[in-house]
N, C-alpha and C positions, 0 to 999 in steps of 0.2 A: 419582556420576561412575563411568563404565565405561571402563576404558583397554583399547584394542585397538591391535594392530600391523597391517599390512600390508606385505607386500615384493613388489616389482616389478622385473624386469628391462628395462633400456632398450637401445637398438642403438647408438645413438652418443653420445658424451659431450656434455654441455650446452654450447652456446655461451655466451659470456659475457652476451648479452642473456638467453638462457634462465635461466642460472644466476643472475641479478639477480631474475627473475620467480618463480623457484622459492624464492630467499630471502623473497621476500613472502609467501608460503604460510605461513610461520611465524607470521604476523600474523593468520591466519585464526582466529577463534573457536574453539577445540576441537582445533586442531592442536597437538600437546605438542611433537613433535621430528621432525626429518628428519636421517636419516643416509644419506650415500652410501657405498658401497664400489666403487672405481673399478676395482679388479682384476677383479670380478665383474661389473661393469655392474649393479649393484644399488642401489636407494634403499628404505630402510625409512622408514615413516612411523607416528609413534604419535599416535593421536588418540583424542578422547573420544566414545565411541558414543552418548551421550546427546544430543550436538550436530549429529554428522557421521554419514556411512555411507560404506562402502568406494567404491561409485561415484561419490559427490562428490569422495572423495579423488583417484581416478583422473581425473575431469575436471579437477580443479584442475591436476594435474601435466601432463596433456596441452594445456591451456590456456596453462601456461607456456613451452610449448615443449619439454618433455622428451617424446622419442618411445618411449613404452612398447610392449615387446614383448609381454609376459606378466605375469601375477600369479604369483607362487611362493608354495608353503606355507611356513608359516614353521618348520615341523618336519616330519619324516617319521615315519610310524608305521612300527614294525619289524615285519618280516614273521613270523609264526607260525613255530616251531620246528617243522621237520619231524617227524613221528613215526617213531619206528623201524620199520623192517618187522617185520611179524608173523612171530613164529616159526613154523617148519613144524610143524604140529600132527600126531601121529601118529594115522594112521587106526585105529579098532579093529574 
């Protein structure tokens, strides 16, 4: 079993009908967990990658009525530290 997470941003909060449909996604074999963050308008889905893939998760959410705007990275890679400016070398 390979656990993966995917994070999506949605534009408008789900309606009651969409919320019920999204809750049914939890019944899909391979979906482990759904977590909404209302303030950031994001939904995180934990799933088994041996059973499902990211496009399938995206399609399940869209068919449930959730208006997905974008897929977000789960973490950000820190930018490399800037190298100190080379000290002026004396000319010989």
